[in-house]
C-alpha positions, 0 to 999 in steps of 0.5 A: 243442537242444544247448548250443552252439546254445543259447549261439549263440542267446542270444549273437545275441539283440537282447535283453539276456540274463544269468544270476546266482546267488541272491546276485546275482553275474553268471555270463553276459552276452550281446552284447545286454547289452553293447549295452544296458548298455555293459559288456563280458562281461569287465567284467560277469562276477563283478560283483554285478548291483546295479551296474546299479541306480540309487541311487534304486532300492535295493530293486528288485533285492532285490525281484526276487530275493525273488520268485524265492526264493519260486518266482515269476517276474517278467514284464515288470517296467518299471524303470530301470537305469544304463549304464556311462556313467552314463545311465539307461535304461528297461527291461522285464525278465523274470526266471525261476528256474534250477534244477539237475538235482535241481530245486534253485534255483541262480540266475536268468535275466534278459531285458531290453529297452530301452523308453526310446523308448516311455516318452519317447513316452508321456510326450510324449503325456501332456504334450501332452494336458495342455498341450492341456487347459491351453491350452483352459482358459487361452483360456476364462478369458482370454475370460471376463476380457475382458468385465469388463475392458472394463467396468472400462476404461469406468468408469475412463474416466468417472472420469477425466472427473470434474472433482472428481478431484484430482492424487493421485487422477489419479495413482492412476487412471493407475496403475490404467489401466496395470495394467489395460492389462497384464492386457488385454495378457496376456489377448490374448496368451493367446487369440492364442497358443492360436488362432494367428490372427496373420500375420507382419510386419516388426517392429523387435526393439528397439522390441518389446522396449522395448514389452514392458519398458514394461509392467513399469515400476511393478513395476521401480520397486516392487522397486528394479530398475534397467533398463539398455538398449542398442539397436542400429539395423537390428534388423528381422526378419519375425516374428509380433509378438505372439508375439515380444512374449510371449517378451520379456514372459516373460523379463523377468517371470522376471528381475524375479521373480528379484530380489525385493530389487532389482538390475539388469536388462540388455537388449541388442539387436544384429545377429548371425549364426546361432550354429550357421550363420554364413550366416544373419543375424539379431538377438540379444537378451540379457536378464540379471538379477543375481538369485539364479541357477539351480542347474545341476541345474535349468538342463537342465529350464528349458524343459520344460513344467510345470517351475518354480523358483517353487514355488506362483507359477509355472505352468512354461509360460512358458519352454516357450512361449517356446522353442516360439515361438523355435523356430517362428521357426527361432531359438535360445534359451540360458541361462547362470546362476550361483549363486555369492555375489556373482556370481549371476545369469541371462542369456537369449540369443535369436537370431531370423533376419532372413528370414521362416521358412517355419514362420510364413509361413502 
């Protein structure tokens, strides 16, 4: 095969093909490399190949070059590279030594293929399997909790009938009953979300949010958190009541956790229109706190499963579940947050359409 035809094949390849010297200087760069990495041939030639390596992998390219100098090939090495625009891509790279006519090693030829989509699919599958296992475990635990919960509830009921119980004792008993009711509510939510047995109904969003807030009354008082509410009338939608309450409970709990030394929790419900499509009417819910805020680098990961800012306390599932429920109802959830001293805090905004979404109709 002559040189011209070989060069044409290399240039037309879908894979990124490039050559480099033993010092890592790029000497050839095909169209596939332009598409994969974003650099034109003129921009890449003469540059060191390390311009493609992300800062967190400083030893990756030196390791490859070291193997080549030892006479080894690198086959299907999966790694990360960085494009001209700064985005990271997952690639599978094979590197072969290049010799001159005398057999001396003079450089290397690299073939790279984008495997980002495959990696994303693998990670999604891994997380899905983990979530399924977590869901089964959570449902099992919730089921086991229900029996002792019922027993304790009955015991508290009998204790309330005791005529010797003084006013202070009754106050403590009321607190215990409320906390027990909260545990039972969480247990039922866990089972309900996993089993997916509920059906949509007409619900008042303001009343649903108010009900979710009432569960946290003692926690708000204990942390010196002031709750400010603003309900607008006419905020009814067709939805799964238990799931919407779970969304509100998760967001309220997050806001409370963000204010361990007190602050203000603001809750608003108003009639609204779809943020992306003004033709759809619905309800907007705002839950805001004056807590420490969320760092910008963490905000993009907030709705990912198992991501948490609470270290050993959080499971990293609350916001992921909340977003899943909102999307199931064909709504939206957004977050804004600031960590600026004196102006810190987080605002979650939820839009829920007024009409019955097809995804929850069954």
